[in-house]
N, C-alpha and C positions, 0 to 999 in steps of 0.2 A: 503493498500500499504505500501510496507517495507518503510525502513529510506531512503535508500541510491536511492530507488526509486521519493520515496517523495522531493529529491529537484529537481527543473527544472533549466535547462539553464538559464540564465540570464545575460541580457545587462549591461556592470559594463562600467564605468566612466574612459579612460583612460585619467590620467596624460600626457604620453607621448602625439610625436604630432601623425598625422597619415598618411601615405601612400595614397595619389589619384593617382591612374592610369585610366587617360580618354584618350578617342582618340577624335579631331577633328570630327566636321561633315561634313565639306568642307576644301579647298585647300587653304590659304589664299591667299590674293596678295598681301601685306603687312608683317612689322614686320620680327622679328627673325627667323632665319631656328628651329623650334623643332622638337626632336628627336623621331621616330615611336614606334610603336608596337614592342615589345620585338617577338620573333618565339611562335606562338604557343596561343596568346596574342587574347581575343576579344575583337574588336573595339569597341566597347561602356561598358566595363565590368569595373570595379569601383573596388576598393579592400581597404578596410579600415581597418586597419589591427594595434592591438599594437607594439609598439617597444620598444624593454628594449634596457637597456644599456650593455656597452662594462664593464670589467675589470677595478679596481679601482686601478690605483697604491698605493703599498704597501699594500693591502688587503693582509686577512690570509687566509689559506687554508680553513675555514669552509663559509666565504665569496667568495672565489672563485667558489667553489660548487655552494653555493645559487645563485650566480648570475648562472651560469651555465645554472643552471635551470629552472629559471625564464626567459631564453632568448629563451627557445623553444617556446614562444608566436610570436616569430620574423621567421619565416620561408625566410624572402625572401634569393635571393641567397645561396639558399642551406644552412642555420641558419649561415652562417658568420658571424653574430656575437657572435653565442655559439663557432664557432671555437675559438674566439678569448680569448676565456679560456682555451684552451686546446695546449698541449705541441705543436709544429709544427708537431714531428711524427703523434702525436695521431691524429691530426684535419686532415694529410691528408689519415686515416682509419675509420675515426667514423663515423658510417652510422646513420643519424637520422630517416629515411624514414624506418626501419626494426620493426617501432610502436610504439604505443602511450598506457600509463598509465595513466588514466585519474584520478586523484585524488578529495578526498572533496575539499578540499582548500590549498593553499598555506602556510596560514598562521596555518594550524598545524600540517605541515614539523617539523621533528624532526633530529637535525642534531648532530652528536656527533663526534668528535676529536681526534686523538693523539697526539696533541699539542698544544697548546693555540693558539688562532685566532689571534697571533701578530706579522706580519712576521718582526719585529725584534728584538724580545726577544726570539720567537720562538729557541731549539733547534736541529739539523739537517738540513739535506735538503729535507725530505720527511716525508709524514703525510698520514693517512690514517682518509678518513672521512666515515662513513656512516651516512644515509636519511635515515625513517622510516616514511611512510603516509601512507593513510587510501584512496587505491584503490575503485572506484564507480564503474570503466570501463574498457573498452579496444578496440584497434583499432588494428589490425594486419599491414603484410608488404601489405596484397591485399586491403586494407582500409574496410575491414569487422569490424564492430562495436557485440560488448559484453558485456555486465552487469556484472564486477566481481567486486564484494564486497569483501574485505580480506584486512588486513592488510601486505605489500608490504615493502621492503627496498631494496635499491640500493648501493652498495662501491664501493668507489674512492680512488685512488692514489693520492695524489698533492706532488711536487715537484719544488724547489725553481731553478730556472732558471735564471741568471743572474738582480738575485736580485729579483726577482718578482715569486711569487705560480703561479705556471700552472698546470693544470690535466693534469697526464699522464697515467691515465688508468680509464678507466670509462664505464657505457653499454652502447650497440646500441640503437636507439629510444629517445623518449624525456620524457618526465613528465608535462603534463600540470591539470590544475586545471579546475576541473568542469565548474565554473562561466566563463570560455575566454574561453573554447574548441571551444564553439560556433562561436568564433570572430578568431579565427583562422583556424580552420576545417567550410567547409561542405557540406552538402550531396550531392553525384551525383549517381544518377540512372542508371548504365551501362546495356543497351537495351539487351535483348535475345528474340528469336525465341522460340512457345511454341511447340509441337510436329506435330503442323499441318502445320507452315511456313505461319500460316495465322496473329498470332497477336503478337508483342510487350511484353515483363515481364519484369518489371525492379527488378535489384539488387543489393540495395542501397550501396553505397561504401563514406567511408569521405577521402577528401583529402586537402593538404591547401591549403590557400586560396591565389591563386598567381596566376601573370599575364600567366607564361603558364598552364597554366588548362588544354585547348585543347590536349596538346601535353600528359599530363598524362594520360588524360581518354583514346587517340587514346592506348597510350603506353598497360593500362590494359587491354581494351579489345579487342584489337590485342592479345597480347601476353599474356593473363592470363585467367582465366574460370570461370564457375559460382560459387558463393558460395555452400560448401557441401551441403547443407541441398537442396537447388534447384534445382541440375544440375541433377538430375531424369526427371526433368520436360520440360528442355528447352535446349534450342543447338546453337549452334553459326553457323553462314554461314565461318568463318575466316576454312580456312582448318587448320591444324595443324603444315602446314610447310611455312604458309606467316606471313611474319611477319615486322614491320618497317622498313623502310631501312636506316632513320636515326631519330636520336633523338629528332626531333623537327616536328610540325607541324602548318607550317605558312599560317596566312590569309591573302590575296591582299587585294588589297582597292576594291575590289568587291565581298570580304566578301566570297571567295573562300577558303573553306580549301583542302591543297593541302598537299595530304597523299602518303605518297613517299613508294612504298611494295618495297619487293625483288624478284627477278626475279621468285619465286617461283608462282608468279602470274599469271606469263605470260601462257596462255594456258586454265585455267579457261574458264568452260561453260559460256554464259552472263546472266544465270538464277542464277550461284552462285555470280559471280560481283556485279548484281543487289540488290540481295542481305544484301552483304555486305556494299554496300553503305547506303540502307535505312539500315542498324542496325546501325553502325557509323554515319548516320545522324541525324537521330532521337536522339542516345544516347549525339551528340552534344549538336543539339536543345533543348530537352529536360535538359539540366544543364543550359540552360540562355548563351549558348556561340551563339554569333551574328553572324550566319552563312548564306550565299544564298542555296550552296550545297557543299558536300565533292568532290574532283577531285584525283583520283587516279593518279601515276603515275608511272614507273618503269624507269630507267635511264634516267630521266629527260622526257620520253615520256609520253603523257596521255592514261591513258589506258580505252578504252570508258566501262562505265557503268550502264546502267539504274537504274528504282527503281523500285520496286512490290509494287503492291497491297495489303495494309492490311483491316483488318477489323477493323473497328471503334467501340471504348469503348461505350456502351448504352449512353443515351440522359438523360440528368434531364427533367421527363416530369411533375414535378410538385408532391405534395405529393400526395402517397396514402393512400385514409382514408374511416372509415366506419361512418356516421355521418346520424342522426338523419333518420334512413333508407333509407337511400342513401350510393354507393359504388362508387367509383371512382377515376381520380385524382383533386385534386384541382387549380385548376391555374383562379385567378384575383377573387378568394371569391368563384367560381361555380365550381363545382360538377360535373365533363362529369363523364357519364358511359362507361365503358368497355363494347366490345360487346363480348359476348357469356363465360362473365365472371361474369358482376354486377349479371344478373339473380340469377345465381347459390349461386354464394353464399350468397343475402338476401333470397333465398329462404331454406336456412339451418334451420333446426328443432331446430339446438343447437346455445348459443351464440358463437360468432369467435374472437379467442383469440392473433391470427397473421395471418399476408396475406403476402406473397413473391407472387409479380406478375413476369412473366418470361422475357427476355429479348424484345420479339417480344407482349408483351403483349396478349397472345393467352392464356396462361395455370394463374393459381395461385395456389401454394401449400397454401392450409387453415388447421391452428390448430384450432379444435374447443377448448367448455369449458375443455371438458372429457380428452383433450388431445392427442386426435387421430387425423392422419396427411392426409388431401385429399385431390384428384386433382381437382381443378374445371377449365372447358373451355372446348368449342366446345360442349356449350349444356348440359354437362354430371358434374357428381358429385360423383367422385370414391373414392374409399378408398383405400389411398398406406399403411397407418404403424396403424398399431392397437395395435402396445404395449404399456406398463403402463409408466408411469413419463418419456413420448417423450420433446426434447426439442424445441427450434422455431423451425422450419425446413427451409432449405435454400435451392434457386433454382441455378442451374448452366446456361453456355450462349449456354448448348448443351442440354438443357429443362431436366438435372436428378435433382429429388427433392432427397436430401439430408438429414438423418433423424437419431437419435439417440437415445437409454436411458440417462437418466442422472445419472443412475447409475451403466452403463454396456458403458464406450468408446468404446471398442473392438466392441461392437456389432453395427457399423456403419454402414449405409448400402443405397444405392442408387438406385430411381425407376422410370425408364422412364415413357413415356405418357402411354405405356403398363399398367402401376402398377405392373411389377412382381421386386422382391423384388430381388437385388444382392450383398454382404457382402461384404465389403472393407476389405482387406487383410492389416495386420500391422499396424492397426490402434489403435495407440496412446496405447502398450503393458504395459505402468510403470503407467498408468493412473488408479484411484479408481474411478473418477467421473467427468461430466462436463458439465456443465452451459451453452454454447453456441457454435453456432459452425457457421460460414459463406463461403461462396467462394468466391474467387474473380471475376471481371470480363472478368481477362484473361482464367478462369477455370484450372490454371497450381496451385493453392494454395489454402490452407482449412487454415483460424481462427479459434481455439478456445482455451475457456478457462477452462483448464484442474485442478483436484488435482491430484499432483503427490506428495507423500511423504507427506502427512497431508498439504503442501503448495499449495494455489493455484495459475496458471500462466497462460498468455497468451500466446499463442504461435502459431508458425503459419509451415505448414507442407509441401510438395512438393505433386501432385497428378497426381497420373501416370494410364494412361489411354492405351489402348490397342488399334490400328490397327486402330478398327471402334468410336472411341472417347470414348468409352465407361466406367469409372474409374472401377478400378480395386487395388490399393492400394496406400497406400499413402509410403510419404519418411520419412526418420531419425525426429526428434521433433525440430524444433528449440524455444527457450525460449526466450521470447523477454521481457517479465513485469510480476512481480510478486502485486499478489494483496493481500489485505488483508480480502476483503467479497466475492460472489457472485456476476456476473453479471446477469441484467437484460438485455442484450440487446449488440452486438457487430457487427458491421456494417464495413463496409470498404469505407473508406473517399478518393476520386482517388484510384489511382494504388498501393501507396508505404505508405498508413498512414491506421491507423484503429481507429475508435470510440469506445470506450469500457463505458458502462453505471454501475458503481459500486454499489454495495450495503454494501460500509462498513460506519461507524457511521455516517457519512455525505455523500452522496451519490455524486460523481465523475461522472463530466467525463474524459474521459484518452483519449487524443490526442497519439498514439504510431506509432511511424515510425518502419516500416518492416524492419529491421537493422542499429536502431540508437536509442537516448533514447524516451522518453514518457515527455509530458506537463498534468497536469490536473489541472482542474478549479471546481468550485460548481457549481451543477447540479441544473437547477430551482427546486423549490419547488413541491413535489411530483412526480418526475420524475417517471415514469412506463418503462417507451420501447425509444427506437431510432431510426431513421432513419439515412441512409449515403447520400451519393452522388457523385461524381466528382471531391469536391474539398470538402476542411474541413470547409470550408467557409459555407457550403453547409448543415450543419449536422440540423436536428429537433429533438426535445425530449417532449416527451405528459409528460405534467405535469398534476398536480391536478385539478379536475375538466375539462377536458378533454384539458384546451388548449396545443394548438401546439407551441413551441419556439423553434426560430432562432437565429440563431448567430448575432447579430449586432454592429459590430467591437469587441470589448471586454464586450458584455454585451449579455444578452439574450432578447430578446423581441417577443413578446406575439402576433402570426401572427392571429389564430382564436382559437375559443373554443365549447364547447361541442362534440369534439370528441372521439369516443367509441374504436377506435381500429385504429394505426398508421402502416399503411404497411409497406413495403421495394421493393425493387424492385433488380431483381437478381445481383448480382455483387457489390451492395452498400450496 
């Protein structure tokens, strides 16, 4: 893994006080009157944010700029602390929400000033201060995160006003060191519909941890758009002309989020309104905002909106294993056969290398020891892909099996239960190799480990389908993380995270946010394959001696031994 990616977001001790925003659980009958929640706040939301200090009297130009950059860790009141380092004119126009530059460490920032950093002895009333820092990532104005490893710099103009130095010119946006980024910002998944309107697909964004996060989320979902790489495969229920009528989403004592819309919402079909409500409601609940429902209003009057039925994510039915001549799901120490699949797999004349079970367990994509891919199910065992050097196959929720040779990424194809191969257009045209692929549970995204320009990357792309749900092409490639070695396994951990078993010098398990940073840990001894689940906590690894390990807190615990193949489930 690259040096930038190897750094993980860590929790640091904050010497300053913390802000605690908490709601009462009932109505008190005694005591003083307590202030209520801010508009858009979650009734049970708690924010523990680091606090920065304002400018020190008599501080010189460099100290003022350094203090201003440090104040980026306190977004309260629209970065009021940071604005205290600015002249009144700049304070009224500076826009901190245009983006975030995430640097390696505040301690490695280099400050160069055109004057001595002494307010008493400095000549003149103006100074130029330049700051150089090592950028490792960035967040744009929409909250989209990207890895950006490069040396960066910012220029400031500092002037003396009323005997004190203040910043008169500064770039918009903020700079936050990597170790504190996750203390100030959090990931929130905006939900969009797939092409069938039956599933919701997360689009991760990063917003400041503030009491008004419900407002921020609503503004981003209703007035924004999906990330460019995801946009070809998803859609929003909110028509372009529908906007928030006010910059606040208050939550009443019954935990109802009151979302005021403009008059463009009047006259919309009932199904559109139901989709809108379902989309926003799911986004807020998924973000941890404590609400019971979303209520739309126009000019103060309730806009009746129902909800739509969505297809649930596949459930975890236990580990899929091949052990001692038995194949099936492992629950409570016993292996339960899978009707129509188990007998066909056990009857194979060749050893099994990998198995990916369909959502409804009616079929399984099976890779044999010679690398060929077969489809087991309904009492049949049919050849799907007999090309050389195939990576492990991946089934999607529509019963298509995805397969590709490791040396020819552009030759990606899918096969349905009819076993007919269908080529996928625009499959990673810049890649020279692929070592793993995995389709998400919603079928709108495919993750892969590719070789591009001699470097190995974990990437994700949108899956574009025709009106019959058949995959036809991929959208643009979105790089997520760089790896040092190949990948023995790639799985989905929930809807917006990936698990990667990397074959670096020391094998590691990388947990990668799709649209965020990654964290890594040492894999169990002899790790050979990996299986995912609906949550990162459910990840499983096949290690030495056929031992299957599951995460137990911060450690790995052995759950069963003697396993020959650790299978996967479609979408996991």
